[in-house]
C-alpha positions as CSV (number, residue, x, y, z in Angstrom):
1,M,0.0,0.0,0.0
2,D,1.4,3.4,-1.0
3,L,0.9,5.4,2.2
4,P,0.4,9.2,2.0
5,K,2.6,11.7,3.9
6,V,0.8,12.8,7.0
7,L,1.2,15.9,9.1
8,I,0.0,15.3,12.6
9,I,-1.0,18.4,14.6
10,G,-1.4,18.6,18.3
11,Q,-0.4,15.2,19.6
12,P,3.0,13.5,19.9
13,F,3.7,9.8,19.9
14,N,4.4,8.6,23.4
15,N,3.9,5.7,25.8
16,D,2.6,7.4,28.9
17,T,-0.6,9.3,27.9
18,G,-3.8,8.0,26.5
19,G,-3.6,10.2,23.4
20,G,0.1,9.3,22.7
21,I,-0.5,5.5,23.1
22,T,-3.6,5.6,20.9
23,L,-1.7,7.5,18.2
24,S,1.3,5.2,18.4
25,N,-0.9,2.1,18.0
26,L,-3.1,3.5,15.2
27,F,-0.1,4.6,13.1
28,K,2.0,1.5,13.9
29,G,3.6,0.1,10.7
30,W,3.4,3.4,8.8
31,D,6.4,4.5,6.8
32,R,8.4,6.6,9.4
33,D,9.6,9.1,6.7
34,K,5.9,9.8,5.8
35,L,4.9,11.0,9.3
36,A,5.7,14.3,10.9
37,V,4.3,16.0,14.1
38,A,3.8,19.6,14.8
39,C,2.8,20.4,18.4
40,S,3.5,22.7,21.3
41,G,6.8,22.4,23.3
42,Y,5.1,21.6,26.6
43,L,3.8,18.3,25.0
44,L,7.3,17.3,23.9
45,L,9.0,16.6,27.2
46,D,8.8,12.9,28.2
47,N,8.7,9.4,26.7
48,I,8.5,10.5,23.1
49,D,8.3,7.3,20.9
50,T,10.5,7.9,17.9
51,D,10.1,4.4,16.7
52,V,6.9,5.4,14.9
53,C,7.8,8.9,14.0
54,N,11.0,10.9,14.5
55,T,10.2,14.1,12.7
56,Y,8.9,16.8,15.1
57,Y,8.4,20.5,14.6
58,Q,8.2,22.1,18.0
59,L,5.7,25.0,18.0
60,G,7.7,27.3,20.2
61,S,7.9,31.0,21.0
62,K,7.7,32.0,17.3
63,E,4.3,30.3,16.9
64,H,2.8,30.2,20.4
65,R,2.6,33.7,21.9
66,W,0.9,35.5,24.7
67,A,0.1,39.1,24.4
68,F,2.1,41.8,26.3
69,P,2.6,42.0,29.3
70,F,1.4,38.4,29.9
71,N,4.2,37.1,27.7
72,Y,6.6,37.6,30.7
73,F,4.9,34.7,32.4
74,Q,5.1,32.4,29.4
75,R,7.7,29.6,29.3
76,K,9.8,30.0,26.2
77,Y,10.3,27.0,23.9
78,K,12.6,27.0,20.9
79,S,10.7,26.8,17.5
80,G,11.8,24.4,14.8
81,L,12.7,20.8,14.2
82,I,13.9,18.6,17.1
83,Q,17.0,16.5,16.7
84,F,16.7,13.1,18.3
85,S,19.3,10.4,19.1
86,E,18.9,6.8,18.0
87,K,17.1,5.7,21.2
88,K,13.5,4.6,20.7
89,I,12.2,6.6,23.7
90,Q,13.3,10.2,24.1
91,N,13.1,12.5,27.1
92,L,13.5,16.2,26.6
93,T,12.5,17.2,30.1
94,I,13.5,20.7,31.2
95,K,13.9,21.7,34.8
96,K,10.7,23.4,36.1
97,S,10.1,25.4,39.2
98,K,7.3,23.8,41.2
99,L,6.5,27.1,42.9
100,R,6.2,28.8,39.5
101,I,4.0,26.0,38.2
102,S,1.8,26.1,41.3
103,I,1.3,29.9,41.1
104,I,0.5,29.7,37.3
105,M,-1.9,26.8,37.6
106,K,-3.7,27.8,40.8
107,V,-3.7,31.6,40.5
108,F,-2.6,33.0,37.2
109,Y,-4.7,30.8,34.8
110,P,-7.9,30.8,36.9
111,V,-7.8,34.6,37.2
112,L,-7.3,35.0,33.4
113,E,-10.1,32.5,32.7
114,Y,-12.5,34.1,35.1
115,F,-12.1,37.5,33.5
116,G,-12.3,36.1,30.0
117,I,-8.7,37.3,29.2
118,F,-7.1,33.9,28.6
119,Q,-8.8,33.4,25.2
120,L,-7.7,36.8,24.0
121,I,-4.0,36.6,24.9
122,N,-3.3,33.0,24.1
123,R,-2.8,32.4,20.3
124,T,-0.8,30.0,18.1
125,W,0.3,31.5,14.8
126,M,1.9,30.2,11.7
127,S,5.4,31.7,11.7
128,E,7.4,32.1,8.4
129,E,9.8,29.4,9.6
130,F,6.9,27.0,10.1
131,K,5.4,27.8,6.7
132,A,8.8,27.2,5.1
133,W,9.0,23.8,6.8
134,L,5.5,22.9,5.6
135,D,6.5,23.9,2.1
136,E,9.5,21.5,2.3
137,Y,7.7,18.6,3.9
138,K,4.7,18.7,1.5
139,P,2.2,16.5,3.4
140,D,-0.6,14.8,1.5
141,I,-3.0,14.7,4.5
142,I,-3.5,16.7,7.7
143,Y,-4.4,14.6,10.7
144,A,-5.3,16.9,13.6
145,Q,-6.3,16.9,17.2
146,A,-7.2,20.0,19.3
147,A,-8.4,20.8,22.8
148,S,-8.7,24.6,22.9
149,R,-10.0,27.5,20.9
150,S,-6.4,28.5,20.0
151,S,-5.6,25.0,18.7
152,I,-8.9,25.0,16.7
153,L,-7.9,28.2,15.0
154,F,-4.4,26.9,14.3
155,C,-5.8,23.8,12.6
156,Q,-7.9,25.9,10.4
157,A,-5.0,28.1,9.5
158,V,-2.8,25.1,8.5
159,E,-5.6,23.7,6.4
160,S,-6.1,27.0,4.6
161,Y,-2.4,27.3,4.0
162,L,-1.7,23.8,2.7
163,K,-5.1,23.3,1.0
164,K,-4.9,19.6,1.7
165,P,-7.6,17.3,3.1
166,M,-7.9,17.3,6.8
167,I,-8.8,14.5,9.2
168,F,-9.9,15.6,12.6
169,H,-9.8,13.0,15.5
170,M,-11.9,13.8,18.6
171,M,-10.6,12.2,21.8
172,D,-12.8,13.9,24.5
173,D,-15.9,16.0,24.4
174,W,-14.0,19.1,25.6
175,P,-16.1,21.7,23.8
176,T,-18.9,21.2,26.3
177,M,-16.9,22.4,29.2
178,I,-13.8,24.2,28.0
179,N,-15.2,27.6,29.2
180,S,-16.6,26.2,32.4
181,K,-16.5,29.4,34.5
182,G,-16.0,33.1,34.4
183,L,-17.8,36.4,33.8
184,F,-17.8,35.8,30.0
185,K,-18.5,32.1,29.9
186,K,-21.6,32.4,27.6
187,H,-19.6,34.6,25.2
188,W,-16.7,32.2,24.9
189,D,-19.0,29.2,24.8
190,K,-20.6,30.7,21.7
191,K,-17.3,31.7,20.1
192,T,-15.8,28.3,20.7
193,D,-18.8,26.5,19.3
194,Q,-18.8,28.6,16.2
195,D,-15.1,28.1,15.6
196,F,-15.4,24.3,16.2
197,R,-18.3,24.0,13.8
198,R,-16.2,25.9,11.2
199,L,-13.3,23.4,11.8
200,L,-15.7,20.5,11.3
201,D,-16.9,22.1,8.0
202,K,-13.3,22.2,6.8
203,T,-12.8,18.5,7.9
204,T,-12.8,15.9,5.1
205,L,-13.1,13.0,7.5
206,L,-14.2,13.3,11.2
207,M,-13.0,10.5,13.5
208,T,-14.2,10.0,17.0
209,I,-13.0,7.9,19.9
210,C,-16.1,5.6,20.2
211,E,-19.5,4.9,18.8
212,E,-21.3,6.9,21.5
213,M,-19.4,10.0,20.5
214,S,-20.2,9.3,16.8
215,M,-23.9,9.2,17.5
216,E,-23.8,12.3,19.7
217,Y,-21.8,14.3,17.1
218,K,-24.2,13.3,14.4
219,S,-27.1,14.7,16.5
220,R,-25.3,17.8,17.8
221,Y,-23.3,18.9,14.7
222,G,-25.0,17.0,11.9
223,K,-21.6,15.3,11.0
224,D,-21.0,11.7,10.1
225,S,-17.9,10.2,11.6
226,V,-16.0,6.9,12.0
227,A,-14.8,5.7,15.4
228,F,-11.2,4.7,16.1
229,H,-10.1,3.8,19.6
230,N,-6.9,2.5,21.0
231,T,-5.8,-0.8,19.5
232,I,-3.8,-3.7,21.1
233,D,-1.1,-5.9,19.8
234,L,-2.5,-9.4,20.7
235,D,0.9,-11.1,20.8
236,F,2.3,-8.4,23.1
237,W,-0.6,-8.4,25.5
238,K,-1.4,-12.1,25.6
239,K,2.1,-13.2,26.7
240,Y,1.0,-13.5,30.4
241,Q,-2.8,-13.8,29.8
242,R,-4.5,-15.0,32.9
243,K,-6.0,-18.6,32.9
244,D,-6.6,-19.3,36.6
245,Y,-9.4,-17.5,38.5
246,E,-8.7,-18.7,42.0
247,L,-7.8,-15.8,44.2
248,K,-4.5,-15.3,45.9
249,K,-4.3,-15.5,49.7
250,N,-4.1,-11.7,49.7
251,P,-6.0,-10.7,46.6
252,T,-5.1,-7.5,44.8
253,I,-7.2,-4.9,43.1
254,L,-5.1,-2.8,40.8
255,Y,-5.6,0.7,39.5
256,A,-3.0,1.9,37.0
257,G,-3.2,5.5,35.8
258,R,-3.1,9.1,36.7
259,V,-4.7,10.8,39.7
260,G,-6.8,13.9,39.2
261,L,-9.1,15.6,41.7
262,G,-12.2,13.6,40.8
263,I,-10.5,10.3,40.3
264,D,-8.7,10.8,43.6
265,T,-12.1,11.0,45.3
266,S,-13.3,7.8,43.6
267,L,-10.1,6.0,44.5
268,E,-10.4,6.9,48.2
269,L,-14.1,5.7,48.2
270,I,-12.9,2.4,46.8
271,A,-10.2,2.2,49.5
272,K,-12.9,2.7,52.2
273,A,-15.1,0.0,50.6
274,I,-12.1,-2.5,50.5
275,Q,-11.3,-1.7,54.1
276,N,-15.0,-2.5,55.0
277,I,-14.8,-5.8,53.0
278,N,-11.6,-6.9,54.8
279,E,-13.2,-6.3,58.2
280,E,-16.5,-7.9,57.3
281,L,-15.1,-11.0,55.6
282,N,-11.8,-11.2,57.6
283,L,-9.7,-10.9,54.4
284,S,-6.6,-9.0,53.4
285,V,-7.5,-7.6,50.0
286,N,-4.9,-5.1,48.8
287,F,-5.8,-2.0,46.8
288,V,-2.7,-1.3,44.6
289,L,-2.3,2.1,43.1
290,Q,0.2,2.3,40.3
291,T,0.3,6.1,39.9
292,P,2.9,8.8,39.4
293,E,1.9,10.6,42.7
294,I,1.1,9.1,46.1
295,P,-2.4,10.3,47.3
296,V,-2.3,12.2,50.6
297,W,-5.0,10.0,52.0
298,I,-3.2,6.7,51.5
299,K,-1.8,6.7,55.1
300,N,-5.3,6.3,56.4
301,Y,-5.9,2.9,54.9
302,K,-3.9,-0.3,55.6
303,C,-5.2,-2.0,52.5
304,V,-3.7,0.6,50.1
305,V,-0.3,-0.1,48.5
306,H,1.4,2.4,46.2
307,N,3.6,1.3,43.3
308,S,5.4,3.6,40.9
309,F,4.8,3.5,37.2
310,V,6.5,0.5,35.4
311,P,7.8,0.5,31.8
312,Y,5.0,0.0,29.2
313,S,6.7,-3.4,28.3
314,A,6.0,-4.6,31.8
315,L,2.3,-3.9,31.9
316,P,1.0,-7.2,30.4
317,K,2.6,-9.1,33.3
318,V,1.6,-6.6,36.0
319,F,-2.1,-6.5,34.8
320,S,-2.3,-10.3,34.4
321,E,-0.8,-11.0,37.9
322,S,-3.5,-8.9,39.6
323,D,-6.7,-10.5,40.8
324,F,-8.8,-7.6,39.7
325,L,-8.4,-4.5,37.6
326,I,-10.5,-1.5,38.3
327,L,-11.5,1.5,36.1
328,P,-12.8,4.3,38.3
329,Y,-14.4,7.5,36.9
330,D,-15.1,10.9,38.3
331,F,-18.8,11.4,39.4
332,A,-18.7,15.2,39.5
333,P,-21.4,16.7,37.1
334,K,-18.9,18.8,35.2
335,A,-16.5,15.8,34.8
336,I,-19.3,13.6,33.6
337,Q,-20.1,16.1,30.9
338,Y,-16.5,15.9,29.7
339,I,-15.9,12.1,29.9
340,K,-19.3,10.6,29.1
341,L,-18.5,10.3,25.4
342,S,-14.9,8.9,25.9
343,M,-13.5,5.4,26.3
344,P,-10.4,5.0,28.4
345,T,-7.3,4.0,26.5
346,K,-6.5,1.3,29.0
347,A,-9.8,-0.5,28.6
348,P,-8.8,-2.8,25.7
349,E,-5.4,-3.4,27.5
350,Y,-7.3,-4.5,30.6
351,M,-9.7,-6.7,28.7
352,I,-7.1,-8.7,26.8
353,T,-5.1,-9.7,30.0
354,G,-7.8,-12.1,31.2
355,T,-8.0,-10.4,34.6
356,P,-11.5,-9.7,35.8
357,I,-12.5,-6.0,35.5
358,I,-14.5,-3.8,37.8
359,V,-15.9,-0.5,36.2
360,F,-16.9,2.2,38.7
361,A,-18.5,4.9,36.6
362,P,-21.7,7.0,36.0
363,E,-24.5,5.2,34.1
364,E,-24.4,7.7,31.2
365,T,-20.7,7.2,30.3
366,A,-19.7,5.4,27.1
367,I,-17.8,2.8,29.0
368,V,-20.8,1.7,31.0
369,K,-22.9,1.6,27.9
370,N,-20.3,-0.6,26.3
371,V,-20.1,-3.0,29.2
372,R,-23.9,-3.1,29.3
373,K,-23.9,-4.0,25.6
374,Y,-21.2,-6.7,25.7
375,D,-21.2,-7.8,29.4
376,W,-17.5,-7.9,29.9
377,A,-17.1,-6.4,33.5
378,Q,-18.7,-5.9,36.8
379,V,-20.4,-2.5,36.7
380,I,-20.9,-0.2,39.7
381,T,-22.8,3.0,38.8
382,E,-23.9,4.2,42.3
383,N,-21.3,6.5,43.9
384,S,-21.5,5.1,47.4
385,I,-19.4,2.9,49.7
386,E,-22.3,0.5,50.0
387,A,-22.6,0.0,46.3
388,V,-18.8,-0.4,45.7
389,S,-18.5,-2.8,48.6
390,K,-21.4,-4.9,47.2
391,G,-20.0,-5.0,43.7
392,I,-16.4,-5.9,44.8
393,K,-17.6,-8.5,47.3
394,E,-19.7,-10.2,44.7
395,M,-16.6,-10.6,42.5
396,I,-14.6,-11.9,45.4
397,E,-17.2,-14.5,46.3
398,N,-18.2,-15.7,42.8
399,K,-15.5,-17.5,40.8
400,E,-17.8,-18.3,38.0
401,L,-18.7,-14.6,37.6
402,R,-15.0,-13.6,37.5
403,E,-14.2,-16.2,34.9
404,R,-17.2,-15.3,32.7
405,F,-16.4,-11.6,32.7
406,A,-12.7,-12.2,32.0
407,K,-13.3,-14.6,29.1
408,D,-16.0,-12.4,27.5
409,A,-13.6,-9.4,27.8
410,I,-10.9,-11.3,25.9
411,K,-13.3,-12.2,23.1
412,I,-14.5,-8.6,22.7
413,A,-10.9,-7.3,22.8
414,E,-9.8,-9.7,20.2
415,K,-12.7,-8.8,18.0
416,E,-13.0,-5.1,18.4
417,Y,-9.4,-3.9,19.2
418,N,-7.1,-6.2,17.3
419,S,-4.3,-3.9,16.1
420,T,-3.8,-5.8,12.8
421,E,-7.4,-5.3,11.8
422,V,-7.9,-1.8,13.2
423,T,-4.7,-0.3,11.8
424,T,-5.6,-1.7,8.4
425,R,-9.0,0.0,8.6
426,F,-7.3,3.2,9.8
427,K,-4.8,3.1,6.9
428,D,-7.6,2.5,4.4
429,A,-9.6,5.4,5.8
430,I,-6.7,7.8,5.4
431,C,-5.8,6.5,2.0
432,S,-9.3,6.8,0.8
433,V,-9.3,10.5,1.8
434,K,-6.2,11.1,-0.3
435,N,-7.5,9.1,-3.2
436,N,-10.9,10.9,-3.3
437,Y,-9.1,14.2,-3.1
438,E,-7.0,13.4,-6.1
439,L,-10.0,12.3,-8.3
């Protein structure tokens, strides 16, 4: 297959974020010299996967500017191509002041957003240097992701300059809550919606992250789309696939991921539920958190164990050796609005390992609807200690239920997320855009 040259806007290839992992898996097997990424410097810091793509244009201070005098608070990144070594995984981390980050994130940004200033001062432009690089690279297709009004406008500008077909891939339903507060919320909601609709009008092919999002976007924006979620390499993930559903003497429930405000609340509720189960059933169930940060509440629960992140290559073994894997969601109303149309990147990875899965999420989320449809996990949708305790206890006490969920999850993962089949469909979709454009 003669693959087109693709310019990827807004998302690097990496192995430690949902977007980066999904991108790496979808473009796996593409000709490396036919892929190039253009994205902001703050995204190009850690675990960049150069095995799939090693051509990166860093959108730095020549493209991403804040208006005077706010530019004095802006971290300066160099614009232009990044030179990588031969290592597969690259780290470009620059030393950051924790105090500076804390002040900017907790004070500076909130104040600017509240007074409606952030949208005015924060813009990404096409510099002459960037245009010259685009002229030299000569992409056939634009594949874009965005998560802000500034990035929406930048995608439109690139499309207008190159006059090439654009594929836009939506990961989260961020337009519904990007302007969640402030004196001018209604104004910026309207402006963002108008800009996003213009972007969709310029898009040749719209991709979404799951079928639920595709249906919602057809209703909301009148746009047809095709869903592409994270894929899994079956050989890689099945190396340690679980076959035995007896529980260890001290069973483990593993959560692997990042900790945010809402997720942190759900994790602590799960810890309370497990503590209650241990007391009621005289067990020693361990709740293992494999997270970058240690939650402050962890010291209050004997059942909680913290492990640092492990290399991506070690995840199949870690997931398969756990007795249960848990997917918790945030139950705050604003968070539900943001996540309800998304599917977690790690869901297929959990499913293929053969370890029984527990999903703790609001009823209206895409993942709960998917589990209801295919019946591959224990679902808990009530945000209470009692409901979580009941759901976990049922899994502990019922071996047949554990085994049925695990085997059904494997079947669904093999059918829906097999990288060989999904990446072929993904390549076909992009090639068809190029071919139809050239007709």
